[in-house]
N, C-alpha and C positions, 0 to 999 in steps of 0.2 A: 720395286713396289712392295708394300706391306700385304701379305697374302693371308695372314692369321684370320682375319675377319671374314673374308670371303670363303675360305675353307670351312670355318665354323658355321657360317650362314649356309652354305650350301647343304651341309649335313642337317641342319636344323630344319630346312625346307623338306628334306627326306623324312624328317620326323613329324611333319604335318604343320610346321609353323609358316606363316608369312613373314619374310624377313626383308627389311629395307636397310641398306647402308648409305648414310649420308656423309659424303666425302668431298674434300676439297679438290679442285681440278689441278692444283699443283702441289707437289711435294718433292722434296730433294731425293726421295726414295724411288720416284717414278723414273723408269728408263724411257716410257713413251706416255706422256701425259695426255689425257683426253682432251680433244679439241672441240671447243664450243664457242660461239659468240654470244650466247645467252647466259643470263646470270644463273639460271637453274636448268638443268638438262637431266631428263630421266631416261634409264636404260636398264634392260633386263639381261643379265648374264647367268646362264645355267640355272634359271629359276629364282635368282636373287635380284631384287629390285635395287638399282643404284640411283642415288640422286647426287648429281655433281654440282656443287656450288662453286661459281667462278671466283677465283682467289688470285691475287697478284703473285708473280714469280719472285723469287729471292735467290741470293747466293750466300752460302754459308750462314752463320748466325749474325744477327744484327736487326736494325729497325725494320728492314723489308720483311724479315721472317716474322717479326711480331705483328706487322701490318697484315701479313697473310693469315695469321691465327685470329686476329681480331675481325678481319673481314669475313672469314668462314663462320665465326661465332655469331656474328651480327646476322648474316643471311640465314643461319640455321634457326635463329630465334624468331625472325619476322616473317619468313616464308611460310605460307599456309600449306604445309606439306600433307596436312590431313585430307585436303581435297582430292589429292592423287593417290595417297597411301591408305587412307582411312585412319581411325583413331587408334593409337598403339595401346597395348595392354602393358608392355614393358619397355623401357629405354635404357640402353647401356652406353655409356661414354667412356672413351678410352684415352688415357693420357700416353705420352708425356705432354701433349697439347693441353695445357691446364684449362683453358676456357671451355673445353667440351665437358668438363665436370660441371661447370656452372650451367651450361645448356641442359645437361641432363637432369639436374635438380629442378630448374625452372620449367622445363617441358614436361616433365613427369607431373609436376604439380598441376600445370594447366590441363593435362589430359586426365588427370587422376590415375596415372599409371604407376607401376612399381619401377624403382630406380636402381640401376647397377652401375657402379663406377669401377673401371679396370685400371690398375696402376702398372704400367709397363716399365716405366723408369721413375725413379724416386726423385722427383723434382720438388723444391730446388736443391736438395741435398747433393745431387750428382753434380750439378753446375757449380756448386760452392766448392765441393772436394776437387773438382778438376781445375779449379782456378778461373773458370769463366766468369764468375760473379761472386762478390762478397755477400755474406750472409745479411749485411746490413744494407744492401742495395734495396732501393724502393721496390723494383721488380721482384727481387727475391722474397721480399715481404708480402707482396701481392700473391705470388705463387704459393707461399706458405699459407696464407689466409684461405685461398681457394681449396687447397688440399684439406686443411683442417675442417673447413665447412662440409666438404664432400665426405670426409670420413665420419663426421658425426651425424649427417642427415640421410645418407644413402641407405636403401633397404638392404643391400648387399655390397661389400667391397671385395673386389676380386684382384689378386696379385699374381704375377707371373714369377715372383721371386720366391725361391724355394723355402727360405727361413725368415720371412719378413714378419712373422707373427708378433714378435716383440716391438718391432717398429710400429706396426699398426695399432697394437694395444696402448703403446706410450702416446700415441697421436690421436686417440679418441675413438678408435673402432672397437666396439664390444666384440668379444670372442664369438658369439653366436651369429654375428653379421659377416665375419671374415671367411673367405674361401680361397684356396689355392688352386689356380688353373694354369699350368705352365705353357710355354711355347710347345708347338708340336710339328708333326710332319704329316704330309699327305701321301698316303701309301698308293702312289700311282706312278708305275714305271715308265709311262709315257713321257713323264717330265724329264727323263734323262737323254732326250733326243735333241741334238742341236749341231750347228755347223758354224764355225767362226775362225778367225785368224788365231784366237787363243788356243783352240784345240789343234790346229795345225802346228803351232809352236810346240805344244806339249807332245803330240805325236812324234815330231822331229827329235825332241829330246829323249823320248823312249827308244827310238830306233838307234840313237847314239849310245844307248846302254846306261843312261842316267837314272839315278834314283830321284824321283820326282816328289817334292813336298810342296804343298800349296795352302794359301790362305785366301779366303774371299770375304770382303766386307768393307766396312768403313775404314778410312784412313785419317782418323781423328785423335783428338787429345787422349782418349781413353785406350786407343788401340796399340798393339805391340810392334810399332814400326821400328823403333830403335833396337829392340830386342832382336828382331829378325836381321837388321843390318849388322848388328854386332855378332851374331851367330854366323852369318855368311862371311864376315871378315875373319872370324875365328877358323872357320873351315879352310879359307884360303891360306892363312898363315900356317895351318897344320898339313897343307899339301893335299887336302881332300878334293879331288877332282871329278869324283862320280856322282856328285849331288848337285842338283839345280832347284832353286826355290822360286816359286811363282806367286807374286802379290797382285791380286785382282781387286779392283775397286777404286773409289775416289773419296776425297774428303779434304778438309781444310790443311791438313799436315802433310799431304802427299808431296807437293812441289819441294818442300824443304827436305823431306826424306829421300827423294830421288836424287836430289842434289848431292846430299851426303853419300849416298851409295855410289854415285858417279865419281866423286872425289877420291873414293877408296878403291875405284876400278873393280868393282865386284861383277865379274862376268857370270857368276853363279847365281845372280839374282835378277829376275825378269819382272818388269812392271806392266801391267795391262789395265786398261780402263774398265769400267763397269760394263757387264754384259746382260743380256735378257736371262730371265729365270732358267729357261730350258737350257741355255748354253752354260751357265755356271754349274747347273747340276750335272750335266754331261761331263764337265771339266772335273768336278769332284769325284765322279765315278771313275775317272782314268788315273787319278793320283795314286801313288803308292802310299803316302801319308798325308793327313790334313792337319793343320796347325790352328789352334785357337789361343789367344792370350788377351789379357787386360792389364791395365796399370794396377800397381799394388795400392788400392785405395781401401780405407776402413769400410766404406758402404757395400763392398762387394761380399762382406761376411754375411749379408742377408740372402746371397745365393741367387744371382741372376741366371735365367736360362736362355742364353743367347740364340738368336735365329740361326746364325751360322752353325753352331753346334748341332742344331736339329738337322740342318741340311747334310752335314758330314755324317750324322747317324742314318739318315735316310739312304745316303749313298753306300752305306756299309763299309766305312773306312777306319783303318787304325788312326788313332788320333793322339797328338801331343797337345796336352792341356796346361796352360800356364795361367791360371787364375787362382788367386788365393781366396777361396770361397768355401762355405759350408756345403755347397752343392758340387760334388766332383764324382760324377757318374764313371768317368773314365778310370779313376783309381778303384771305386767300388765294385765295378762290373768288369774290370780288366779289359778295357777297351784300347789300351795304349799306355803312354807314359804321363805322368803328372809331374810337373817341375815348377820351380819358382818363377813368378812373374818378373819381367824386366831383367832377366838374367841370360845374357847372350851365350856365355859359356855353357850353362846348363842346357840351353836348347841346341847348341852344337854337339854337346855330348849325346843327347837323346837322338839327334838325327843320325849321327854315326852308328849308335847302337841299334836303331831301327834298321839302317841299311845293311847291317850284318845279319839280321835275322833271315831265316829261310822263308820261302814264299808261303809254305804251309802256316807257319806261326803268324805271319801278317794276315793271311786269309782268315784264320780263326779269330784274330782280333776284330776284323771287319765284319764277320758274321755275328759276333756278340754285339757289335754296335748296332746292327740292323734289328737283331732280336730284341734288344733293349728298347729300342725306338718303337717297334710294333707294340710292345707290351705296355709301355709308359707314356708314349707321346703321339699316339695315333689321333688325328684330328676327328676321326669318327667317334672315338671313345671320349675325347674332351668335350665334343659336342653333346653326347649323352649326359656328361656331367653338368654341362651348362644348362641343359634341358631341366635337369633335376633342381638346380639351383633357382631357375626361374620359377618352377612349380612350387617351391617351397614358399614363395612370398606372393603368388597369385591369389 
């Protein structure tokens, strides 16, 4: 599940706001989608009002995912939510779902509310660079037109990308309307409690004296599946037997990656399906080192702040960071090792180097991760910043 908006909303409620989240009943990010037979369902969680709009299920990218987006957008537009929620003062729409940006502009005009659009992924640029869609594709043109309109008309444009200033300015966002609000962490140690077969397997590896490195997240085109496989193969060839790598998550490229790893007989690589938030956080907490990587794409120069990186920071872990990005807190704050993306040998080298460090050095890296997270990525502080952004335009 996407927790960013829930955590921000919960802190905004504590600041005196009434906050409603209008969400689809189905997303590939949900581990347990809400169940309802009604088109619209209302629920309150920790003081945050949720409006669930019934939307069709889908698998991977394709026509059904587009139908899910359009269905959600249509219901958000025609449902008289103000009868239940009251008239809003501010409306914030979050991409990558592009049609939410259209809803934001339209509904803010209807209710005479201020509008904020939040850019989490750069669509259609990301789809084009990943090879999922040509720039000339009609849908890419539609997405580009929506993004351009939102950039020009929204009262504020918020980006999670650290260095997206140039991109925003080149695409119609005036400097005074642009704000950076990165991904964050919830500083609640209760999220590290869980029990699962994943944790059982990890604990077994620990008792066998293994150095455990892990990755949790999507297994798609942008993710470092081949880099991990290449690294584990390299470790095998070098006779390194004290390391085990856990890959946790799902995605369109997972099946192919698992088949390749099986063909190479990689006993040092373990695959596990997605698990609930509390379990994955407990998993991160027990790792020796956490790994994050992305494909080497030009768009990453704009500095994404990935969710999984935030989770690693919250867990206080040393990190191996394989992203060619202007945003590299691992290098800047000495949280671990930064290496080239898509380079299996470099990953193998860094794993070996990490495994040879004494426990105190690893612990110090992990402590710096947590301290950096508390200082720069606390959702409580990010909510304070969002509160100020809203007050600027009310």
